[in-house]
N, C-alpha and C positions, 0 to 999 in steps of 0.2 A: 583089398583096396590098397592101392599104392598111392601114397600122398607125398607131395613135394612142397615144402615151405622153406623159403629163404628170405632173410631180412637184411639185405646189405646196408640199409640205412643205419643199422646199429654200428657199422664199422667206421662211420664218419667221425673223425676226431675233431670235436667242436673247439677244444682249447687251442690247438695249434694245427689247423688243417693245412696240408700242403696243397699246392696247385693241382697235382695229379689226383689227390684224394677228392678234391672238389669236382674235377672232371669225371672221376669214376662214379661219384655219387649221382652225377647227372646222367650217366650212362646206364646204371643198373637200378632197377626198381624192385621194391619188395613184391613178392608174388607167391601164390599158392595155387596148386592144381592137384587133381586126383584122377585116377583111372581104375577101373575094375578089371582085374586080370582073372580069367576063369578058363575052364576047359569045355565050355558049352557051344563051341563052334560059331560064335558070333564075334565080329570084329576082327582086326588083323591078327593073324597067327604069328607068334614069335618063333622063328626057325632057329635062331641062335643069337648069342650076344658075345661081345668081347670088350674088355677094358684094357687099355694099354697106357702105361705111364711113360711118356717120352722124356728123354734126358735133357731136353732144351728148356729147362725151367725158367731161365731168365727171359726167354722170348715170349712166354705166355703170361707173365706176371706171377705174383705170389702174394700170399697173406702171411704176415709176421705178427707175433705176439709182442706187445709192449706194455708198459706200466698202466696205460690208460685203456687197454683193450686190444683189438685187432686192427692192423693197418693193412690196407691193400696197396701193394706196390705194382702199379700198372706198367705195361710194356707195349710198345708199338710193333713188336716183332711177330705177333701171332699170325697175322695174315700171310706174311712171308713164309713162316714155318708151315702153315697149312698147305699153301700152294706147292711147296716142295715135297711134302710127305704124304698128302692125302691119297694120292693114286696108289702108292705101294701098300698103304694100310688097308684100303678098301679091297684091292685085288687079293691080298693075302687072306683077309677075313672071309671074303666071298668064296674064294677058292677052297678054303677049308670045308665049306658046305657044298662044294661042287657047283657053284654058281658063277657064271661069267658076268662080271659087272656091266657089260654092255647090254644085257637083257633086262636090267633094272628099269621098271616102268616109272618109278617115282623115287625121289630122294628127298627126305625131310631133314634138313640141317638145322641145328639149333640156331635161332636168329640172334646171335650175339651182337651182330651189327652188319651193316651193308658190306663193309670191307671184308669181313670174315666170310659172308655168303659169296661174295665175288671170288674170294680165294678158293672156296670149295668148288665153285663152278669152273674156274680156271684150272685148278689142280686135277680135276676129273675130266677136263676137256668136254664139258657138257654145256648145252645151251642154258642160259640163266632161267628160261621159262620152265625148265624142269624143276626148279627150286621155287616156283611161284608161291606155294603155300608158306614157305619160310620167309620170303620177302614180304608177304602180306602180313604175317604175324609181327614182323619187325615194324612195319609201317603202322600197324594198328595199336600195338601195346609195348613196343620197345623190347628191351632185354630184362626179363624178370628171372634171371638166372635159370635154374633147372626147370621151373614151371613153364618156361618158354617153349620147350620141346613139345609139351602137351598142347600149347596154343597152336603151334605150327601143325600138329597132327589134326587138330580140330578145323583149322583153315583148309587142310587138304580135303577133309570130309565135306566141308561147306562149299568149297569152290569147284572142285573137280574130282570126285571120288574115283579111285582106280577101279578097274574092272575086276570081277571075281577071278581069283587065281593069280593076279599080277604080283610079281615080286618087286620088292622095294627095300629101302634102307632108311633107318633113322641114324643120324650122325651128330655127335656133339664134341666140341673141344672146350676144355676148361682150364682154369688156372692150375698150374702144376708141372708140366702140361699133361693133362689127361685127355685121352681120346676114347670115346664110348661109341660103340656101333651095335646096331640091332638089325638083323635081317628079318624081313616081314613078308608074309604071303597074305594078300588082301582077301578078306571075306567081307560080306555085307556087314557094314558097321552100324551099330545102333545109333540113335540120335545123340548128338554131342551138345551138351549144354555149356555155353560160354557166358560168364558173367563179367 
């Protein structure tokens, strides 16, 4: 069982909140999600994963420790960074596994926000409809940090499950700037419960 729980509301500095901290508190919601990972040939098959820490920390925002706890220092540069880097990152990762990114039947991007999803689509030169599950997760539940990728995958199953054997990718960018990628081969997925 892989569980994700993040509580960004705990980062809000109530004594002296900055404008950007209030904006961030409105953008990020507390969230929890879980998935069962097994070898029983049900659900999407994980072909490979990769985590990359990009050097452009200032463009993705950062979290700093202070006397009263953690403070989120937001940045508006993440969409620009994604737009300029995502193609090379995806091509390199997919190529490592002998996959041409143009054959990917689906892409599930972390629904951090519409601007980030637009940047993924633009950077990969793909029609936004290919990211429909991510846009739907954003519209329905907003950004619940890491739990949001689970929500986007559940929207993919609910809206338009890929065909057996289809190759796809899950992709996320986070503060730091971290890039997380998972290459998937679709298999019949069990029912997904969303609360």
